[in-house]
N, C-alpha and C positions, 0 to 999 in steps of 0.2 A: 667300961666303954672307952674305946681308944679315940683320942682327939687328934684331928689332922691339922697341921699348921701350914698356911699359904705364904709363899714368898711375895713380897710387894713388887709390882710392875714399875718399869722406868718410863712413866708417861711423859716426863719432861722431854725425853729424846724425840718421841713421836711428835709432840707439839712443835719442837724445833724444826723437824723435817717439814711439817705442814706449813709452818711459817715461812720457811725458806722457799717451798714450792709456790706459795702465794706470792712471795716477793718476786720470784723469777717470772711467774705468770704476769704479774703487774708490770714488770720491766718489759717483758715481751709486748704486752699490750701497749705500753707507753711508746716503745720503739715503733710498733706497728702504727699506732696513732700518729706519731710524729712523721713517720715515713709516708703514710697515706696523705697526711696534710701537705707534706712536701710535694708529693706526686700531684695532688689536686692543685696545689699552688702552681707547680710547673705546667700542668695541663691548662690551667687558667691563663697562665702567662703565654703559653704557646698559642692557645686559642685567641687570646687578645692580640698576639703578634700576627697571627694569620689573618685575623679580621682587620688589623691595621694595614697589612700588606694588601688585602682586598680593597680596602678603602682608598689606599694610595693608587692602586691600579685603576679603580673606577674614576678617581680624580684625573689620572692620566688620560682616560677616555674622554672625559669632559673637556680637558684641555685640547685634545685633538679636534673635538667637535667645534670648539671656539675658533680654532685656526681655520677649519674648513669654512665656517661662517664668515670669517673676516677676509676671505679671498677678495682682493681688490679688482680682479678681472674675471667676473663670473660668466662673461660671454663666451669664453673658451678656457680650456684647462690644459696645463702642461706639467711635467715633473719639476719645473722650475718655479711653480707657484709657491706661495708661502707655506702651503701644507705639504709640498712635494718632497720626495727623497733627494732631489737635487737642488733644494732651495739654497744651500750654501754656495753652489756653483753660480747662482744668480746674485750672490752678495746679500742674501736675505737672512743668513743665520746670525744669531746673537746681535740683534740691533737694540737700540735703546727702547724700542717699542715692543719688541717681541723677544723673549728669552727662548730662542728656537730649540726645537726638540732634536735637531739633527747634529751630526758630528761636526766639530769645529777644529779638527786637527790636533786636539789634546790627547792625553793618554788615558782618558776615561771613556773610550768609545766602546760601543756594543754592536754586534752584528745580529740584526733581527730579520733581514731579508736577503736571500741569495740573489735576488734580481739586480740589486745595486752592488757594484764592485766595491770591495773593501768594506770597512765598517760603515754602517749607515746611520746609526743613532748614537747618542751619548747619554751617560748617566747625568741626571739632574737631581740635586738634593732638595728634599722638601723637609720642613720642620715647623716648630712653633717658635714664635718670637715673643720674648717678654722683655720689653724695654730694649736695651742694647744687646741682650743675650739671646742667641738663637740656639735652641735645642733640636738636634736632628731627630726626625721621625722616620725617615726612609729616603729612598731615591727611586726614580722611574726612568725608563728608556722607552721611547715611543717611535713607531714608524707608521706613516700613512701611505697607503698604496691605492692607486686608481684601479678599480675593477674593470672599468670600460676599456682599459688598455690590454685586456686579456681575452682569450677565447672562451666564450660561454659554453660549457659542456652540455647544457640543456638545449642548445640550439645548433651548434656547428655541425657541418655535414661530413659524410664519409666518401664523397666522390673524390678519388685521388687526383683527378685532373682539374678539379675546381670548376666544374660546369657552372657558369654564372650568367645571370641576366639582371643582376642588381635588384632582385625582388625581395629576398629575405636573407638574414644572416646565416641561415642553414647552408648557404652557398660558400661560406668561409670554410676552407679545407683544413680539417683537423689533421689529416694525414701529412699535409705539407708542413704544418706548424710543428708537430711533434718530430717529424723527420729532420727539422732544422735545429732541434735541441740536442746537444751532445748527450751521449750515453743513454739513448732511448732505443726502444725496440719497435720494429715495424708492426708488430701485432697489437700494440697498445691502443691505437685509435679505433681499430675494428672492435676490440673487446669492450671499450668504453661505450661506443655507440650501440653495439649489439645489446649490452645490458640496458641501456636507456630505452631501446625499442622493445623491451620485454623478452629478449632472447630469440625473437622470430624474424629479425632483419626486416620487419615491416613497420613503417611509420603509422601510428594511429590505428584507426579502424578501417572500415570500408566506406567509400563515398565521400561526401563532403563533411569532414569531421567538425568544423567550427561554424558551419552555417552561413558562410559569406559567399559561397558560390565559387566556381573556378574562374581563373583569369584566362579565358579561352583565346585571347589575342596574343599571348606570349608563348613561344616555344621554350619551355623550361624543364629542368631536371627536378621535378617536384618531389620524387621519392628518393632522390640523391643516390641513384645507382650508377651514375655515370652516363646514362643515355637520356637525351632530351625528348620531350613530347614533340610531336605526336608519334614518333617512331618507337617509343617505349611500349612494347606489347604487354609488359608485365604490370603496367600502371594504368588504371582506368579512371582516375579521379581528376588529373590535371589541376591539382590544387597546390600551388606553390607554397602557401603558408600552412601546410597540413600539420606541421609540428608547432603547436602552440603551447608553451609552457604554462599558460594560465588556464588551459582547457585540455588537459591530458586525455587522450582518447585511446580506446582499445586496451591493450595490456602494457602500454608505455608507462614509464615511471619518470618522476622528476627528481633530480639530485638536489637535495636540500642542504647538504653540507659537504664540503670538499673532502672531508676525511672518509665519507662513505661512498665516494664515487666508484672506487674499485672493489667494493665488497662483493658485488654480484658479477663483476667482470671476470671472465675466464682468463687465466694466466698460465703461461707455460711453467712446468715444474714437475719433478718426479713424484712428489706427494703434496699434500695440502700445506704442510709447513713451508716447503720451498715455494709454493704458489703464493702464500701469504707474504713471504719475504720479497717476492717479485712485485707484489702489489704495493708494499711499503716503499720499495725502491722507486717504482713508477711514480707514486704520489710525491715523494720527496724530490724527484727529478723535475716534474712538470708543474708543481704547485704554484710557482711564481709566474707561470705563463697562462694559467687557466683559472676559471672561476665558475661558480654555479649561479651567480646572481649579479647580472649587469643589466641595467635598463636606462632608457633615455626619455626624459619628459618631453612631451610634444609642444614645447614652447621654444621661441628663438629670440635672441636679442637683435633689435633693429639696427643698433650700432654696436657691434661686438666688442670693440676696444674701449668703449666708455666704461668708466668705473661704476656708473649708475645707469645702465642701458635701459631703453624702453623695451619691455618684454611684450611679445605677441604670441598668440596661439598659432602653431603651424596648421595650415589649412589642408585637410585631406581632399584631394581632387576626385577621389573615387566614390565618395558618398553620394547617394541619390539626393540627399538633403542639401548638398552644397550648391549654391546658386552662382550664376555668372556675376552677380553684383558682389558677392563675397570674394570671388576671385579678383574682381576689379579692385576691391578695397585693399587686398593684400598687395597687388601690383602698385596701387597708388601709394601705399605706405613705403614700399621700397623706393619708389620714384621720389617721394618726398624726402627720403633719407639720402638722396643722390646715389642710389645704387642700381638704377636701371638706365638703359640707353634712352636718349631723348632725340627730338627732331621731328620734322614733319612726317616722316615715314613710320613713326611709332604711334599707333592708335591703341591705347590700352583698352578702350571699350571693345574694339574689334577683336583684339587678342584674347580678352577675357571670354567673350562669346564663343570664340573658336575653341578655347580650352574646354569649356563646358560641353560643347558638342563633340569634342574629341573623346571625352571620357564618359559620356552618358550611356544609357542602356542601348543595347544592340537593336531593340525594337523601335527605338526613337528615330524618326526621320524628320522631325520638325526642327528647323533651325531656330536657335535661341535668339531672342531679340533683347538687346541691351542698349538703351539710350539711342535708339534709331539705327543701331548696327545689327546686322544679322550674321549669326555664326555659320560655320560650314558643317553641313551634314553630307551624307552620301546621296546627294540629290543632283539632278542636272543643273547646269549653269548656262546663262546667256553667253553666246560665243561670237556671233557675227550678225550684223544688221545692215540691210540695204534700205536707205531711206528714200531714194529716188531712182528711177530708171536711168539707163544710160542714154544720153542724147547723141544723135549723129545725123548728118545731113542726108536728106532724101529728095526725091523728085516727085512733085505732084502737079499734074497738068503741065509738065514741062518747066515747072518752076521749083527752085530750091525750097526745102522746108526742114524743120527740126523734128525728128521722129524719136519719141521716147519708147524704149523697149526694155527687156529684162525687168520684169515687174519687181516690186518691193518684196522683201522677205525678212523674217526673223529666224535665226538659227539657234538651236539649243544643243549643247553637247553633254553627254552622260559618260564620264570616265570610269564608272563603276560597273560591276558585273550584272547587277539586278536591273531588270526593266523598271521604268518609272513612268508615272503620268504627271504632267504638269499643265498649268493654265497660264495664259498670258493676258495682261491688260495693258492697253496703251491708247492714248487719243489718236483718232484716225484709223482705228481698227474696228471693223464691223462684223458681227456674227451673222448667221443665216437669218436670224429673226429681225435684223435691221437695227438692233441696239448698238450704238457706238460705244467704244471704249472697253467693252467686255467681251472676251471670247471664253464662254463658259464650258465649252466642250473640251475635255482633257485631251492632250496630245500624248500619244504613246512614244516613249523614247527607249529604244532598244539599249541593252547593256553592251558593254564592249566585250570583245573576245581577244585573248592573247595579251601581250604586253602593251601594245599601243592602241590608241583609238583610231581604227581604220575607217572604213566606210560605215561600219556599225557604230552605234553610240551617238548618232546625230539625228536630229529631227528638224525639219524646215517648215515653217509656216509661210506660205506664199500667196500671191494674188490669185483670186479665182480666174482672172484673165490678165494678160499683159496688155495694157492699154497703149495705143499708139495715138498720140496727139500730133496733128499736122498744123503747122502755122504757115499759111501762104505768105509768100514774099513777092511783091507787096500784098498786104491783105486786100481781099476784094471789098471787105467792109471793115472799117476800123474796129479792132477789138474782137473780131469774129474768130472763133475757134471751131475746128471741125474734128469730130471723133470718128475713127475708123475701127470697127470691131477687131478683136484679136484673131490671128490666123492659127487656129488649132489650140491644143492643150499645152500651154506654156505658163509658168516655168515647169520643166520636167524635174523629177526628183523630190518634189515637195511632199511632205507627209500629210499636210492639212492645207485646205484652201479657204480663203475668206477674202472679203473686200478690204484691201489695204490702201490707206491714204495717210501714211505716217507723217506727223508734223515734226519739223526740225526742232531739236532740243526739247523734245517732250520726254515724259517719264514712262518707262516700260517696267511693268511689274511682273515678275515670274513667281508663281506660287505652286505649292503642292496640290495634289488632287483634293486634299482636305482643306484647301484655302489657307494654309500656313505660308506666309511670305518667305520666299527663298532669297530674293534680292530685288532691289529697286535701282534701276540704272537710267541715267539721263541719256537720251538718244543723241549721239554726238554727230549725226550726219547733217548734210546740207544739200541743197538742190544743185550745187555746182561741183560736186566731188567727182564727177565723171565716172570712169569705170571702176573706181575704188570703192570699197565697202569699209564700214567701221568694224574692226576686229579686236578681240581681246588678246593681249599678249599672254596673260595667264587667266584662264576662265574663272579661277577662284577669287581673283583680286577684284575689289569693289571700289577702286579709286579711279578718278577721271583720267589720270595720265596713263592708265593701263590700256585705254582704247587707242588703237592705231589705225591709220588709213593704209590699206594694202589691196593688192589685186584680189578680185572676187575668188573665194575658195568655198563656195556654198557646198555643204555636205561632206566636207573633208577637212583634214588637218590644216591649221593655219600656219603652214610651213614658213611663210615669209616673216612672221612675227613671233611665233611660239618657239623661243629658243632659250631653254633653261641654262645653257652653257654661257650665255651672255649676262646672266643675272647676278653672278657672284655667289649664288647659294649652292649650285651644283657644278661639278667639274665636267659635265658632258651631257649630251642629249640622250639621256638614258630612258629606258622604258617608262611610260607614263604611270604604270602601276606602282613604280617606286617613288612617284612624286605625289600622287593624289591619295595620301595615306590618312585615313581617319579610323581610329580603333573602334569607336562606338562601343566602348566598354571600359572597365577598369584598367589602368595601366599598372604594370608591375613595378616600375621604377620611375622616379621623377625625371630621370634622364630621357625617358621616352617622350617627354613634352618637347624635346628638340625636334620632333616631327610635326609639331603644330604650326600651321600656316599663320603668318602675321597679318595678312591682308594686303601686303605689297607683292608685286609680281615675283613669283618664284622664290619668295623669301620665307624661311621657317625660323623659329626661335633659335638663335645661334648659341650653342653651348660648347663650341670648340675652344673658346678662350683666345681666339686670334685677336691680336691687337691690344691685349691687356697685359699689365704687369702682374705676374702670378702672385708675388708676395704681398700685393695690396689689392687683392680681388674685392674684399669687402668695402674698400673705399673707392672702387672704380665703378663707373657706370657700365655694367656688363650683365647679360642675361644669366651668367653663371650664378648670380646671387639668388635665383629662384630656388636653388637647392636648399637654402636655409629656410625659406618661407613656406614651402609646400611639402606635403608628405603623401604617401600612399597608404599609411597605416589607418585602418578603418575602425579600430576599437576606440570608442570615445570615452570609455571609463577611465577616469584619471588615475585609478590604481593600476591599470593595465597599460603601462608604458611600452613603447617599442623595446624589445629586449635583444641583447646580444650585439648591439652596434659596437664597432671597434673605434676607440678614440685614437686617431692617427697621430696625435701629439704625445701620447703617453705609452703607446704600444712598443715593445721591443721589436727588433728586426725579425725575430722568429715568428711573431704573431702577424706582422705585416706581410710576411711571405705567404700567408694563407689567403690573401686578396689577389684575385686574378689580374695578372698583367701589371701589378704595381712594382715599381723599382723599390723593393723593400729596403735594401741597404742604403740607397740614395736618400730615401725619405727619412730613415732612422738617423743617418749621419747629419741630415739637415736640422733635425730637432735636438741635436746634442750641443753642448756648450760651445765648442770650437773657439773662435776668437772672441765671442761675446757670450750672451746668455742663450744662444741657440735660436733657431728659426721657430716662429710660432705660426701654425696653420689656423687662421681665424675664420675661414669659411670653407665649407665642404668643396666648393668649386676649385679651390686651390690645389686639390689633389691631382688635378689634370696635369700639373707640372711634372708629376712623377709617373706619367703614363705616356705611351707612344701615341699621341693624338695627331701626329703629322701624317700618318699613313692612312690611305683610303681614297677611293676614287670620288666619293661624294661626301658632303657635309655629315650625313648620317653615319657613314663608315668611320669618320674621325670622332664624332661625338660618342659613338657606341662604346669606346674604350672607357670613357668616364661613366656613361650610363650603367655599365655592367657592375660597377662597384660603388657608385655614389649612394645607393640605398643601403649599403652595408656598413657605413662608417658614420662617425660623428667627430666633432672637435671639442665636445664637452664631456664632463664626468659628473655622474650623479651618484654612483655607488662607490664607496671607499671601504677598504679593509684596514682596520686599525689594530695593530699588534702592540700590546703593552706588557712590559716586564717590570714588576714592582718588587722592591725589597723593604722590609721593616728593619730598622737599625736600633741598636741599643745606644746608651750614652757614649760609648767608646767607638761608635760608628761601625760596630760589628753586625753582620747580618744575623737576624734572629728568625726571619721568615721571608718567603718569596712566593709570589703568585704571578701567573701569566694569564692574560685574557686575549681573545680575538673577537672583534666585533665587526659586523657589517652595518655601514652607516649610509643612509640615503639623504641626499641634499636636493631640495626641490624649490621652485619658485611658487610661492603661495598663490592660490586661486581664490577669488571672491565667490559669493553665492551664485553669481552668473557664470562661473567657470572661466572668467578672464583673469590673466596673471596680474597680481598687484605689484610685483617687483620686490616683494619682501622674501628674503632667502630663509628657508626653514630647514633644519637638520634633525633627523630622528634616527634612532637605533632600530634596525630591522631585526638583528639577532645578535646574541653574545654567548660565548662559551668560555669556560675556564680550561686552560691547557695544563697538561702534566709538566712537572719541572724538569724532566729529563730531556 
């Protein structure tokens, strides 16, 4: 048997290879482990640096909020306030009290806003301090901008000619604003507003979108197509505030973020990429002139320039719940602050009652009574009174005698179109039943026709007979009087007849058919006035000096006394329909209160600003100050402030150009530093200085320039845009992370449980977003 011999294997070599492989693998694993550890460490460091940058940015936001809260003049706001981008121009930067955010002329400046020329912010280093050693943690640059100085894209209109009645910020013309900004295109405004309206060019839905009813007394361009009602055949709602950003109707949308404004807007371009490029260009070009969130709290400072002003709610004159006493309280507060005219011819009770009747419902014809004063409604008024017949010599049995003819009468005038029924009460007045002092049968008073009160519009209550008393001279019997019956039906032209024996200096009461008092007048006649009668200069006025003695004008115009041209309120004897104005409904603008009668002959509330120093309106006794105290905004929800009002102190000239008739360049130049810190507009009424209020044949024609824009502006800022750029630094002050944020911040005056302002200023963040670093 053959034996096979086997050669031994070299197992030591294999083991060596295995050992080497294991060592290589372990080395790879070790390297991988250490690499991953390094990556994780770097990631952790980067995350920590990023979070540090975020924390620094959030600290910058809190710093900005503290500056807004510390504003020492909260009654009005300008770009020169402590938070403003021009604070350094007012000498407020880097004081011992505030390490200001804004540039100080050093080489560490940052440009965060294109709205302000040159660099607007500066780097401010932040860090940790340990004893005398400060270790840097990072740095921030912050800019605060007023959103109220920009056009609110959720509100502004598309009427290129800026049709305006001062009703709603929708009358601010976006076309004009964007047209004034360099490098813009004419199609942008239409694209933006078309997108806002859901792409159908129609505002809201159909009918009354927000439930507050139309303002039928105003001719307005409520659908913003450039044609005013009632001539606009394409508009059936006549609802000036149809666009309500808090109650979006139909297929409309609200822009919530400036970056999304142009997403749905059609833009010119060959393809979608080019259109998107045009959208980005449009946004970058206009972003410093527009906003999507601006609102104004309905409170006002009684003394705007005070560091700690007394705050009051602005009173809406259009609400049914608003009373004459509340209006009187606001007028009294202004008067107590030395902001309203004074004198014997200023009766705040009468003016408050007149304002209430001017703005109450159209169905209301009952004059408001306030502290013994009666307001003005579209009712007839007392106009002329004959208290005694005309005496003249006559002959009786060949002897001279005094004969009294032309019986007594009371005349009422109705300067309005609708027929009315009135009642009269007076001592010495007897009705057919023999009861003195009361004439219970209503008297029909025709309405006027045409521009003037001609023969129509008058009603005369006269004697049932003109009595003739004969006094024999010498009397046959001492004290004997003889009565001779009337010759025929005299006086002619009377609408009603009764027995009149009016007593001198008695009280005559005129009331509606429903027994609501219209007015109470002392009868200013006497038995020796001869052929003259007591006539009213202005039938609306209820003051004693308004009664004049003049030649009998029964049943016709008091031409010898009724002269508006001599009153100082009107510049000519114009048609009476232009004088006897009572809206009997909501007013669109506070400026329309300039048509309210004061109770003095031919005098309305004067909002022309004549005789006042414009730059001190709020410290001058002028009716212009009612622009601050009253509003037409009817939404009482404190969360729903008036939106889109333009702060004329902070707006650039391009935005001011969107206000009808305003000298935009002049107003903007006035609010710039110039030789000092710039002009401050402390009261809305001061805007009149930058309007042509000298032209116009009547007071109303002059006032209307201010009335058309006063409801679209403010002098205060409530919403601010805060932009923060923050960097985290290492120990060598090298940047290791950077974050940018943009926040919308609201500043309000705190309200108590009763809704009254406490005077405490509160600031809260409405929205915040992180921006990309490019």
